[in-house]
N, C-alpha and C positions, 0 to 999 in steps of 0.2 A: 328186198334187201333192207328195206327200213325196218321190218320185223326182226331181222337178224342182228340189226344194230341197236334196237331199243331194248332197254332193260325194264321188264314189266313192273308195274306197281303191285306188290304183294304185302300180305301181312296176316297176322293170326286172326284179325277181324277188321271190319270197317273202323272200329273205335281205335284200334292200334295204328291203322293206316293214317287216320287223321291226326293222331297224337304225334306220329313220326314226322308228318308234314309240318306241324306246328313247331316241333324242335328244329327241323331243317330251316324254315323260315327265320326263326329267331336267331339261329346261328349265322345265317347269311346277313342279317340285319346287324348283328354285332361284329361281323367281319368288316362289313362296310364302314361302321363307326370307327373300328379299330385302324383302318386304313387312314381315315380323316385325322386322327391323333398323330400318327407318324408323319403323314405328309406335312402337316401344319406345324410340327416340331422344327421343321426347316433345318434338319441336320443329315440329309440324305433320305432315301426312300428305298423300298424293296425293289428289286430288279424290275419286275412288271410294272410297278407303279412309276419307276423312272421313265419307262416307255410311255406310259399313259399320260404323264405330265409333258413329256416331250411332244407327243402328238397334239395335245390340247394347245400347245404354244404355237402351232402351225395351222390351226384350224379354228373355225368358230365354235367348236364344241367345248363344253365343260370337261374337267378332269374325268368326271364320273361317266359322261357320255362317251368320251374317248376310250375309257376302259371298257365299256359295253360293247363298242365296235370292235375293239381288239379282241374281246372274247368271242364275238361272233365269227371273226376270221379264224381264230383258233379252232372253233367248233367245226367249221368248214374243213380244216386241215385234217380232222379226225376221219373224214369219210374215205380217203384213199387208204388210211391206216387200218380201216374196219374196226375202229375203236367203238365199243359199245357205250352208249350214253344213256342216261336216265333223266327223270324229272329234275333231280337235283342238279345235274349239269346244266340243263337249260335255264333253271331258276337262278343258279350261281352266275352264269354268264349275262343274265338280262337284269339282275337286280343289284348285285353287290356294288357295282359302279354308281348306281343311283342312291344307294344308302350312304356311300362316301360322300356324295354331293350333298345329301341332307346333313351329315355329320359335320361337314365343313361350315354349315351356317352357324354352329355353335362353338367349335374349336378355334383357338387363336394361336398365334406364334409367340411363345414367351419371350420375355426381354432378357432374362438370365439364362446362361448357357446350361446351368444345372437343372433348371425347370424344363428346358427344352429336352434334355436327356430324360428326365423324369417322365415327361409326356410320351416321348418315343418308346421308352421301355414299357411303359404301361399299355400302349397301343399294341406293341409287339406280343406282350403277354395275352392281352385280350384277343388278338388275332389268332393265336395258337390255340386259346380256349375255344374259340368260335369255330376254328377248323375242326377240331376234334369233335365238337358238337354236331356240325351239319355233316360230317363224314359218317358218324355213328348212326345217323337217321337211315343210312342204307339207300339212298336214292340215286346213287352214282357219284363218281368224281367231278370235281371242278374242271373247267376247260383246260387250265395249264397243266394240272395234274394228269388228265387224261391223255394230252398230247405227249407228255413224258413218259407214260407208261406204254402208250402206243408205238413211240419211237423205240423205246427199249425192246419191245417184242419184235418189231420188224427188223431193227438193226443187229439184235443179239448183243448189243454193248451193255456193260453194267449200267445199272440204274443211276449210279452216282456220276457216271461219265456223262450220260445223256442230260441229267439235270444241270450239270455244271456247264456244259456247253450250251444249253438253252439260255440259262440265266447270263452267261457272259455275252451272248449274242444280243439279247434284249437290252442289257445294260449298255452296250456299245452303241446300238442304234438309239436308244433313249437318250444317252449323253450327246450324241452327234446332234440330236434335234434340241438339245438345251435342257434336258431333264437333269434333276439334281442328284449327283452322286458325291457322297462324302462318307464320314466314318459311320453314320448310321446304315448306309447300304452294306458295309462290310460286317457290322454286328448283326444285322438281319440274316445275312447269308450264312453265318456261323451258328446262330443260336435258335433260329426258327425250328429246325429239324428237331433238335433235342426237347425243345419246349412242346411241340405237338406230341412227341412220343411220351412225354410225361403225363399229359392230359387224356390222351386217347384211351388207355385202359379203363379210366374211371368212367368215361362217358359210354364206352362199349359194355362195361358191366352194368351201368345203370340202365341202358337200353334193353339188355338181355333180361334183367330183373322185371322191367315192365312187361315185356313180351311174355314171360313166364307167369306173371300175375294175370295177364289177359287170357292165358291158356286155361289157368285154374278157373277163372270166372266162366269160361266157355264150357268147362267141364261140369260146373254147378248149374248153368243155365244154357242148356244146349240149343234151345230155341232162338237164342241171340246170335247165333253163327251166322 
């Protein structure tokens, strides 16, 4: 069963595999830093971060550790859905929250409302860029995206319906636990999809170009295969 659920690590060469792993991990690091910018702007948070902050308020864990624990639970929910996961799925679940904690050592909550919005919007743009970056590495979806696609496949409901229901559910639970829901939450929900869609083609094109260069190099140096 495990082999059927696991996405194997493949590439044009070991060099390509390592390169994509580096892109993956940098993307996840930037993703975590982006979350810290948005959370510390204190004008609301993304739906899943509302839940993470709510859980952190009622446990001895930091926000980042609470987010990791939520990701682990979400990954476990993949199993009955037979959703395939990859190395990127595991690294996303285990490291993004920790990078968010690291980022919060350096981020602050601005005094002026316009600075708070500037910080939030910068974090949201960085998160979209980082999402397109780690997705283009091709090592599997993140825990929350995988849950969404798995539920879509099993229920046969439209993707947007499943995503909306999931995010409404986690916002309600997070808000009930004390997580911050404000205008930033609404802006994130409306803008993050188009932002990711804007950055994704560039990253996918760049990764394809690197793979093509690697294949040409292998054609010139067959012994390096």
